[in-house]
N, C-alpha and C positions, 0 to 999 in steps of 0.2 A: 412548539411541539406539544402535542397532547399528552396528558399524564398516562393515558391508556397505552400509548406507544412506549413511553419511558418504562412502564411496568413490565412490558413484555421484554424489552431490551435488558433490563436489570435482572429479570428472572432467568433469562438464558445465560447471562454472564455468571450469575451466582451458581446456577446448577452445573455449569461446565468449567468455570474458572479459567477459561482460555478463549482466545479469539484469533482470527486471521486478518491480515492486512492485505491490501492490494495496491498496485501502482497504476493500473489502468484507469482511464477516466470513467467514473461510475455512470451507469445508466440511472434513470429515475423511475421509481415505482411509487404507488400510492397504497398506503395502509391506513384504513379507517380515516381517510381524508388527509393524511399527511404525506408529503413528498419525501421519500426516503431513498438514499442511494443504494444501489445493488452492489454487493461485494461477492465476487465469485472466486473459487479456487484459482490462484494465479501462480503458476509454477515458475514464473520469472522473478517473483518477489522474495527477497531474503526473509522478510518479516513473516511471510506465509509459512515457511519451513520452521521458523523459530516458535510459532504459536500453535502448532498442531498438538493436541493431547494424544498421548500414546499409552497403551496398556498392553503388556506382554508382547511388545513389538518394538521395532526401532525404525526411524525414518532418516533418510539422507537425501540431499540434493545431488543429482548426478548430471553429467554432461555427455554421456555416451549412449550405450544401448538403451532404447526406449524413448529417446527424445524424438518426438514427431512434429513439434512446432516450437519455435524459439530456440533457446540455448539450454534450458534446464528441464528436468523432469523429477518426479517424486518417486523414490524407491522405498518400498515398504517391505520389511522382513518380519513375518509373523512367527512367533515361537511355536514349537511343537506342543500339541495338547494330547495327553495320554488318555486312555480309556477311563482311568481313575479320576482324572480332572475334567472330564468333558462337561460336567455340570457346575464346575467351580469357577472357571474363567473362560473368557472369549477374547483372544488377542484382537486388538482393534486400534484404529486411529479415528479421531473425531475432529471434524472441521466445522467451525461455527462462523456465522457472519460477524464481521467486526462491528457492525452497527447493532447487533443483537437479534436481528430478524431478517429473513429473506422473504420477500413476497414474490412468489413464482406463479401467481394465479393465472397469468396470461401465457404460461409455458406448459407444454405438454410432456416434455421429457428433457433429460440431459444426455449428452454424448461425451465419452471420454475414451481416449486410446489406452488400452491395457496391454502391456508387454509381459510375457513370461520368459525370463532369461534362463530358466533352469531346464533340466533335461527330463522333467516329469510334469504332468498337468498341474495347473494351479487352480484351486477352487476357492473363490472368495465371494463375499456377500456385500452388496451395497444396501444401506439403510438410510431412508430420509425420514426425519422426525419433526413433528410440529410441537408447539408449546405444551399441548396436552400429552402427546406421546412421550415427552421428556420426563413425565411423571410416572410412566409405566403403562399407559393405555395402549395396548397393541393395535387397537383400531386406528390409532393415530401414528403408527409406525409402518412404513412400507418397506418391504424387503425384496431384494432381487438377487438370486444366486446365479453365478456364471462359472464356467470352466474354460480356461484358456490353455490350448495345447502347448506342449513343450516347445520353446524357441519361437513362438508365434506372437504377432501383434494383431490385436483385433480392436475395432471400434465398437465399444459397448454402448448400447442405448437403454436407459432405464425409463420406462413409460410410467408417468405418474398415475395413470388409471389402470396399470397392469394388474393390480389386485382386484379391482372392481370387475375387470374383464375376465378374471380367472385364467389369465395366461400362465403357462408353465413357468415354474421357478419363481413366481411371485407369491407372496402371502401377506395377509393383514393389510392395513392401510385404508380400509373402507371409508373412514371418516377423516382422512388426512386433510388438514387445512393448509393449502398451498400459500395462503396469505401470511401464515405465521410459522414458517419453518425456522427451526433453531439449531439444526444439526444435520450434517451429512457424515455418515459413518461408513468405514470399510472394515470388515471383520471376517474372521474365519471361525468355523464351528467344529469342535472336536468330536471324536478323536481324529487327529489329522497330523501329518508330518509338517515340519517347518515349511513355510511357503514364502516365496518372494515374487512380487509383481512391481511393475513400474507404471505410473500413471502420468499422462500428459494430455494437453489439448482439450481442456474441459470447455463444453459449449452447451448453452441452453437452447432448446428448440421450441418455437412458438406452438401454442395449442391450436387445435382446430376450433371452428365456430367463430362468430363475429360479434357476440354480445360483449360490450364493454361497460363496466360499472362506472358510474359517474362519481366524481369527488363529492363526498358528503359535506353539506354546508352546516356550519356550527355557529350557534349564538351563545355566548357566555352569559349566563344569568346568575352567577354567584353561588352563595351557600345553598345547601340542600335543606328544604323545609322538613319539619318533624311531624310525624303522625302520632307517635307515642314514645315517651322516654321510658326505657327499661331501667336504666340506672345511669346517673352521671357522677356517682361516687362522692356527692356532697355530704357533709356531716349530717347525721341523723337519718339518712336514707339507706335503704337496703342496697348492699353492694353485690350480693349473691355470690361472693367469692367462696368457692367450695374447698373443704379440707381435702378433697380428692385431687387437688392440683399436685402436680409432680415436678420436682426439681425447679421450682420457681419460688421467688420471694417477692412480697408486695409491700409497698409503702405509699402513703398518701402524699401527693405533691400538689402545689398550686399550679393552675393553668390559666390561660387567658380567659376561659369561660367559667372559672371557679376552682373546683378541685378535680383531680384525677388520680390515677394510680400509676406508679412506676413499677413495672414488672421486670424482674431480673430472671433471665433464663440461663440455666447451668448446662454446660456441654458435657457434664459427667453422665447424663442420661441420654439415650438415643431419641427419646420423645418427650422432652420437657414440655409441660403444658400448664396453662391457666384455665381452670374449669369454673364456669359460672353456672349455678343451678339454684332454682327456687326450692322451698321446702317440699312442695308437691309437684307442681308443673306450671308452665305458662300457657294460658289459653288465649291465643291471638285470632281465633276463628271469626270473631265478630268485628275485627278491625277492617278498615278499608284495604283495597289492593295495596300491598306494601312490599318493601325490601327490608331485610335485616341489615343494619348499618353499624359500623364501628368508627369512632373518631380516634385516630391513632397518630401519634408522633413517633418517628424514628430519630432519636437524638444522636445516633452514632454516625461514624464516618463511612459506613458501608451499607449496602442494601441488605435487607433481611427477607428471606423467603419464609412467609408465615402461612400456616395452614389453619383452616377453620373446620370444625366438625360440630354438627348440630344433630342431637339425638331425639327421636320421638318415642323412645322406650328406655327403660333402665339399662345402664351400662352392663355389658356382659360380665365384666370383672366383679360386679356386685349382684350377680344373680339374674340379670336381665337378658335381653336379646340384642341390644345395640352393640355392634362390634366394629364400627367404622365403615361398614358396607351395608349390612342388613340393619334396618331401622335407623340408619345414619345417612346424612348427606355430608360429603367431604368436598372442600373447595380450597383454593389457594390464592395468594396475592403476594406481591412484592412491595415492601415498604422502602421507598426511596430515602437515601440518607438526608438527614436534616430537613425533613418535610413533615408537616402536619396535614393530614388528609382524611376525607371520609371514604371508607371502603364499604361497598354494599353487595349483597347477594340476594337472589330470589330463592325462596324456599319451595317454589313450584316451578321446576324447569320446563314443565309441559304447558304452562299458561303464561299469559302476559306478553306473548309474542304477537305484535301487531302485524297484520297483513293488509297493507294499504291498497294493493292492486295497482301500484305505480312502479315503473322501472327505477325512477329516482325520486327521492323524497324532498319535501320542503325542509327549510332549515331546522335543525335539531337543537333543542335546548341542551347546553353543556354546563352542567353543574360542576362545582369544585368537588368532584367525586370520582372514584375509580371502581370499576366493576370487579368483584371477586369472581374468579373463573371457576366454574363447576369442574370437579375432578372425577369423583366416582361415588358409588353408593346409590341411595334412593334418589329418584328424580323429582319426587313430590312428597312432602311431609304432612303429617296430621297436625294442623295448626292449633288444634285444641289440646294437644298433649306434648308440648315441647319440654323435655326433661332436663336438658343441659346444653351448654355451648362450651366448646374448647377452642382456645387459641394456642397452637402448639408449633414446635419446630421438628424437623426431621433430620436426625444425625448432624447436629451442629458441630462445627469444628472449633468453636470458641464461645465463650460466654457472651451474652448480648442482653440488650434491654430495650423496652418500649415504654411509651407513656400512653395509657388508655384513658381517654378523656370522658367517653360516654359510650353506652350501647343503646340504640334506639331503633324504632321503626320509622321509615321514611316512605314517601310515595314511591310506587313502582316506576323507577326511572325508565325501564325498558318498555313500559306500556303507557307512556305519556302521549295522550292523544290530542293534547291542546294545540299542537302545531298544525293539525289537520282541520281544525274548526274554521269554517268560513274561508276556505282556501281559495275559492274562485268567486268572482262577482257574477252579476246577471248575464254577462256576455261570455262567461267561461274563462275569463282572464285571471291571472294570479292577482290576489289582493296584496301580495307582499312586495310588489315592486311597481315602478312606472318606467315607461320606455317610449320612444318616439311614435311607434305604431299603435300604441294602446288607445282603445276607444273608451271615452268617459261618459258618453250619453247617446241616447237614441238619435238625437238631432245630428250628432257627428256621423253616425252611421248613414242616416238619410242623405246628408250632404255628400258623402262619398258615393252613395248610390246614384245620385244625380250625375256626378262626374263619370261614373261607369257607363251610364246610359248615353251620355254625350259621346263617349269614346266609340260607341257603336257606329257613329256617323263618320268618324275621322280615321279609325284604324285601317291600315292597309298593309299589303305585303311590302317587304323591302324592295328597292328599285331593281336589284339584280336578280330577282326571283321569277321563276316561271310560274305558271298556274298551280303546279303541284309542289312548289317550293324548291325546285331544282335551280341550277345555275343558268339563268337565261342568257348571260353574256359569255358563257363558255362554249366549248365545241358541241356540236349537235351529233348525237349518235343515233343508232337505229331505234325507232319508236315502236314498241310492241303493244302499247295500250295498257301495260301493267309495269310494276316495278320489277327490275331485274338487276343482276350484278355484272360487272365487266372490269377487267384490269386495263387501266389507261396510263400510259407512260410510266409503268412500273408501280402504280398505286391502284389498290383495289377501290372500286367505287360502286355505289348504287346508281342506277339510271332510272329516271322517272318515266312515267308512261308516254311522255312526249319526246323522250330521247335526250333529256338534259342530265348532266352530272348531278348527283344528289348525295347529300350527306345528312344523316339523321342526328338532330338534336331535339331534346324534348324533356318532358316531365312525366314521371310515373304517377299512378294512383290518383288520377283526376276522377274522383268518385266520392260518394257519400259513405260508403261502407265503413271506412275507418275513422269517421268523425264522431262516432257514438262512444259514450263513456258510461260505465256502470254507476247507477244512482244509489245503490244500497237497498233498493226496494224490490220485493218480489210479490207474486200473486199466486193464490191457490188455483185460480183459473186465469192463466195469462191471456187466453183468447178474448175473454170478456173483461179483463182487468178488474176482477172481483177477488175478494178475500185478500186485500192488501196487508202486507206485514213488512217489517224492516229487519232482515237478517244481518245487516252490517250497519250498525249505528255509525261506525267510523266513516264508511263511505258516504253515508247520508249527511253527516255533519260537514262535509267538505263544501257544500253548496249554500251560498247565501240566498239563492233564489232558484226555484224550479217552478214551472207553470202549473197552475191548478187545472183540473180536468176540463173546465169550461173555457180556458184560455185558448185562443186560436193557435198559440205556439205549442200547445200540448200535442199537436199533430206530429211533433218531432220526437215524441216518445216511440220506442220500439221495444222489442223483447229479444234477448239473446238466450237461445236454448242451450248453448254450450259456450263456456269460457275456457280458453287454453290454460291460462294461469292468472291468478288474481285473488281478490278477497272473497269472491263468490264463484260458483260453478255455473250459475245461470242467473237471470234476473232482468229487471227493467234497465233500459239504456236511454240516453238522451243525446241529441245532436245539437250542441250550441252553435256549431258552424251553420247548419241549415236554419236554425232559429234566427241567427244574426242576419242571414240573407233575407229572410222574410221581413225582419224589421227594416232592413236596408232599403228594400223596394216597396214595403208596406202593402203587400198583396198576398194572395193565397199561396200555399205551398206549391201547388201545381204550376201556377204562373211564375212563381219564384224560380223553379227549376228550369223553366223555359228561358227566362232571362239569364240565369246563371250559365246555361249552356252557351248562349250567344256571347255574353261578356267574356267567358273563358276562352272561347275560340278566337275572339278578337284580340284578347291579351296575348295568346300564343303567336298570332300573326304579327302583332305590334312589337312583341319582344324578340321576334326573329326566329322562333323555333320552327323547325321544318316538319315535326311530327308530334303527335300525342304519344306519350310513352306507354308502357305496359300497364295492364289493370285499369283501364278506363271504364267509365260507366257506359253501358251499351247505347245510351242515348247519343253518344258521340260517333257511333258507327255510321258510315255512309253520310257524313256531315257535309261533304262537298266543299270544304274549305281548308282542312288540315289533314294530312295523311295520318294513318293510325295503324296499330297492330292489334290482332286478336290474341287470346290466350286460352289454352286448354289444359285442364287437370285430368290426369288419368287416375281414376279411382275404381275400386271393385273388389270382389271377393276372390282374389287369386293369391298365389304364394309370394312370399317376400324373401329377400336375402339380407342378412345383416353383415356389416363390416366389423361389428363388435364395438364401434364407436360412431353410432348413427346420430347425426345432429338433429335432423327433422324426422327421422324414423328409417326403418329398413327399406331397401330399394325394391323395385318391382322384380319379380322373376319373369323375364320375357319369354322363357321357354314354356310357361304355363299357358295352355290354349285359352284359358279365361282372360289372360292378359291381352291377347289380340282382340278378343270380344270387347273388353273394356276400352281399348284404344279406339276401336271402331265407333263405339258409342260416344267417346269424347269428341272425335272428329265430327260426328254428325251433330252434336250439340253446338259446336263452334259454327258449323256451316248453317245451322238454323238461324243464327243471329247475324251473319254477314252474307254478302253475296259474292259469288265467284266472279261476277261481272263488274264489281266495284273497283274502279281504277285507283281509288284513294287507299285501299287496303294494301299495306306493304307486305304483310305476311303474318305468320302465326308462331308464337312461342308455345312450347308444350312442356309442362312441368316447370320446376324451379329449384335450384340448389339441391339436387339429389346427392345423397351421401355415397359418392363413387369411391371414396378413399382419397388419399393424398400421398405425396412422396416424402413427408416429414420423417417417416420411419418405415421399417419393413412391415410391421404389423398393420399399419394403416394402409400402406401401399397394396398389400396382397390380402387384406382382411376379408374381402368378399370371397376370394377363392378359398382361403383357409377355412372359412365357415361353410361355404357351399360343399366342399369336399368332406366335411364332417357329417353331412346329412346322409340319410339312407336313400339310395337310388329308387327304392320302391315307393318312397313317400315324397321325393323331391324331384321336380322336373329339371332343375338346373343340374343337380347331381347326376341324373340319368344322362343328360346331354354331355356333360364333361366326361363321364365314364366312356360313353360311346366314342368321343373324340380321342381319348387316350388309348383306348383299345385299338382304334384304327391306326394310330401313330406307332404304338409299340408292339402290337400283336400279342406279346406274351408278358406275363407279370414279371418274369425274370428281366426282360429288357427294361421295364419301368423301374424296377429295383436298381438296376445297374445305373440308369440315368439319374435317379434320385438318391442313391446311396441309402436305400431303405431295405427292409426285410419283410415286406407284405407277403402274407402266406398265399393269397390267391386273389383272382379278380372278384370272387364272391365276397371275400373279406373286405376288399377295397370298396365294393359297392355298398356294403352295409354301413361303413363309416371309416373314413381316413381322417382321424382327428389329430393332426400333427401340428403342434404349436411351439416347437423348438426353433432355433435359428435355422432359416431355410438354407438348404444346400444349393450350389450353383445350378444344378440341373433342374431343381424345383423352380427356382426363380425364372428360368427360361420358359418353362411350361406354364407357370402361373401367369406370367406376362402374356403369353399367347391366349390363355383362357380368359383373361381380362378383356382382351380385344374381341374375342369371340362373343363374350357377354355383351359388350358395348354395341357391337355390330348388330346383334340380334335385336336389342332395344331400338336403336335408331332406324334400322331398316323397317321394322314394323310400324313405327310412328310415321316415317316418311310415306310408306305405302298408304296408310289410312288417311293422312292429312292431304296428300296429293290426290287421292281418289275423289275427295269432295271439293278441294280447292286447288285444282291443277294450275291455275294462272298465277298463284301467289307463292311467295317465298316461305320456306320452312326455316325459321329463325333459331332453331336449336333449343337447348334445355337450360340456358342461363346458369352456366357453371359458377360455383363459388370458388374462392381461392383455396378453401379448405376441403373441397370435394372434387378434385380432378387429378387424374393420373395421365401420363403420356399415352398409355394404351387406350383409354377412354376417349381422349382427344382425337387420336388417330381414327378410332371407330366412328366418332361423330362426323369427322371431316369427310368421310365417304358418302354421307347421306344428307347432311344439312346443307342449306344454301348459304347460311351465314352462321359463323360460330359466335355464341353469345356468352359473355363473362360478367359476373357481378364482382366488382372490385372496389372495396372500401379501403382506400389508401390515399396518400398525398398525390400520386399520379400513377400512370400505368407502367412506369419504369421501376417501381418499388420492388427491390430484389427480395424482400422478405415475404411478399404476398403475390406478386404477379408471376406465378410459376409458369403461366402459359407462354411467357416470353421465350422460353428455351426451345419451343417447337413452333413458333410463328412462321419462321422461314421454311421449316420442313413441311408444314401443312400447306402453306401458301394459300390461305383461305381468307375471304372477306370476313371481318370480325367486328364485333361491337361490344360496348359496355352496356349492360342492362341496368345496373344500379351503382350509384356512388352518391355521397353527400357529405356535407360539413354543417355542424350546428354549434350554437353558442348558448350560454345561459344568461344572456343580458336582455332577454325579452320576455321574462316572466315564466319561462319553462325551466325545469330543473335538470335537464339532461341535454348535452350537446350532440347526441347521436353517436354513431359508431366511430366517426372521426371528428374530433372537436376542434373548434376555433376559439380564439380569445374574444372575438367581437363580431358584430355584423359586418364591419369593414373587412375583417380578416376572412370571413366567409366568402365575401366577394372576390378577394384576391386569390383565395385557394381554388375557387371555382374556375377562375381564368387560367390558373396554372395547370389544373387537371385537364381541362378541355384542350388546351394547347398541346399537351402531351399526347392526347388522342388524335387531334387533327394532324399533327406532324408525323404520325406513324403510318407507313404505307399500307399496312394490313387492315387498318380500322376504317369502318364506314359509318361510324356514329357512336353516340353515347347518350344515355338517358339518366337524368337525376332522379333520385328517390327522396322526396315526393313533392307534389304540387303544393300541399298545405301542411301546416304544423300538426303534430299530434295534439290531442286534448291535453291540457295541463294536468288533469286528473288521471290521465292514462287512457289509451284506447281500450275498448272493452275486451278485445281478443286476448291481449297479453300485457297490458299496462304500459306500452311504449308511450312516453311523454317527451318526445324529442322536438327540439327546434330545428326541423329539417325542411320546412316549407319555403316556398317562394312567397306565400301569403300566410297571414296569421289566422287564428281561429275566428277573427272578425272579418276575414277576407281582405285585410289590408296588405298590400304588397310591401315587401322589404326592398325599399328603393335601391339601396346599394347593391344588393345581389341582382336585382332586375337590371340595373344599368350595366353591371359587369357582363351579364348574359347577353344583353343587347349588343354590346360592343364586340363580344366574341362572335355573335351571329352575323353582325355587319361585315366583319373581316373574314368570315368563314370560308367562302369559296376562293377568295384571293389567296388566303394563307394555305389552303389545302392544295390547290391545283396550279398556282402560279409560281411556285418555288422550283 
């Protein structure tokens, strides 16, 4: 277990001096690379009730009113708070994790049943606090106030982004770190009468979005090197111990490194401190990039919460301006019992943060050192004028002592760039590892190239396949000359142009667009590649080789005018994948692309795939060998609507006339690249993973409507449309008020803005649900109209719903207009109850459906991230692929699934957003992952028998 985690754990135990236990089998979470069990409030555990910290309140375990799950519940009785005492105390209970920390980073909220057993309303506040918030930082404390009517039980949901979204009754918490939560508090704020509530059935709710952080790889490299010794307290050297030290005594002691000082802290003072100060000042401005470090031993049996204060001006108590906040930087650390350690802090919180442009990093050097956490005050100090350093305690309850061995400057551990140097070889492969598919020489590449060219002569369709990849040995249905859908023996199916049953399998992203990576180079004139400079030395240092301008492989350079996220916002990019193909076939880029197209098509046929997946290079359109799909993006200058929790951005306002114009242009762009008469075209996807909202909670479910109604109808097309609908339905504002339990003054007031963000009333939910479906139907009807206008013979394949961006209303709206429902689902299989929310309405919709994206990745092939769903090895990737595909094939509503993607991401991260996932069927050197390929071939060989013969 890493010392950083131990420090967090001990800090929270020390600050709160209590913990909670649980009896349920713990989940697993990852904090800074460590697997840590999750402990949740468990109302069935006796130890849980015994370890709750209580202030001006009392708790008890009850077994009657308020029990909504299991046998027990938690009853909390808060004391009355008078007007006089409203700023003196806040009755509360505090629950802390038994392991010292909760990592709820993958969660979006918690739910808990709250019962008010009294005859008056109960008003309570939930507070979630991280390790910084526990020291008083309000930005790291999220509060949510609720009111429960007399005699009622309500399920309360606290959204962890409620403060950022500015939802009613939430405040603070803008910087809450969900990875390092140390406290859940329930409290009341005076003046207030005595309050009683009962809590039960605590549950964490998954967050929306599908980005998963990879486990950080650590290399232990031992002691921390020294840049400069400030003092090591040896005889004859300046110790800098100041007479301004308060309630501490010091004596010299022998240590393993020579001499140090034992510092005794007295509990008689609220802030006992050891102050170190030079006669004038320390000037460290000419030193290398460094951290300030202390070598400290805690010889006691208990953890010690130690605070550090560094001043860049004279102390205010002696006529200066440094007061602990102004002209001071304050930080904190926890000294573990019976441990000697190096504790370090940066004196510039604004610098030294490396931005690599990779989703997951190469192995990090782990020194025997622990970071001191920034607390408050200045974020950057004047290194030429350091006046003093304090090591102090806050409100100690007993005397304690430490042994300070030295104070020194060490290299900036947070800015150690050495792990990035020479990260990839000339083929773009990691230099840190070896694996079976790794290429070691150009000769190996050429040898593989000859095999691929030979495969062009031998590759062929599987024996049971029709010309278009359908089931030749199965029943023959009506042949229309194009792909269509039909339900056969209770199962939905595609039908190929010749009338054969057809099931889609295939790979997404068969294209070069995502093979490029940022090199760290930019140009004053990118078009002419002139005025070269290196704005990111870190990025540029990653490459052991990049081609010179006169190298034929330099044709694989390109320029990115915009980067979504990474070390640079624009700059030079390079495709190792395409360069490796040129080496492999030893010909020009143009000829290489022609061969790559032919080899890729034959691989798809040989591996048994029936289609090319979404986002393929246009060169594969009308290829005459493998069926494919087109894709359209709707873009333009029209109005948007926000859910308040938009993953890729606000959605289209389909009521804006400009939206229909943009949709028409999209359809015409697609039609200009494909032919309506091409029988190999299955259909068209339009858009991808729109933020429609989800059913995780009320705010996410109805967020689009909540925000749309808050707009001004004079400025918003969607608000105008919704207002027209509600006027038609209710006629009078009184009727609307009656249905919604509101007191809106007039339709004019409603039109200007109805910004209601409280808990929705039942009548509101009914209408909001109706408005959601109206919104969805408007979008899908316009898209269908325009795409069918230009491609009437082909299927409209939907909008590729994500698991975090779909509600029943939107699904119902889509089902009226699309030919095939499409879902992107990153999970172990399509029966995953935590993600596959579409399962609840598959039967209701009774529509042919498909999976647009899924994948599994590992970190055993030189890449540092296993993708959205990780596997332990290449062998497990293969097994997981088989399991997932069989769950799709066995489902009567599904007509196919596409894996994301054909080839691995670059090890140094794709240029757009730094993805460096092992999610390909082939490597960056175009080497197939044989275990995964063989698994796919076997699934495809059994495909039609498994699907239609059961």
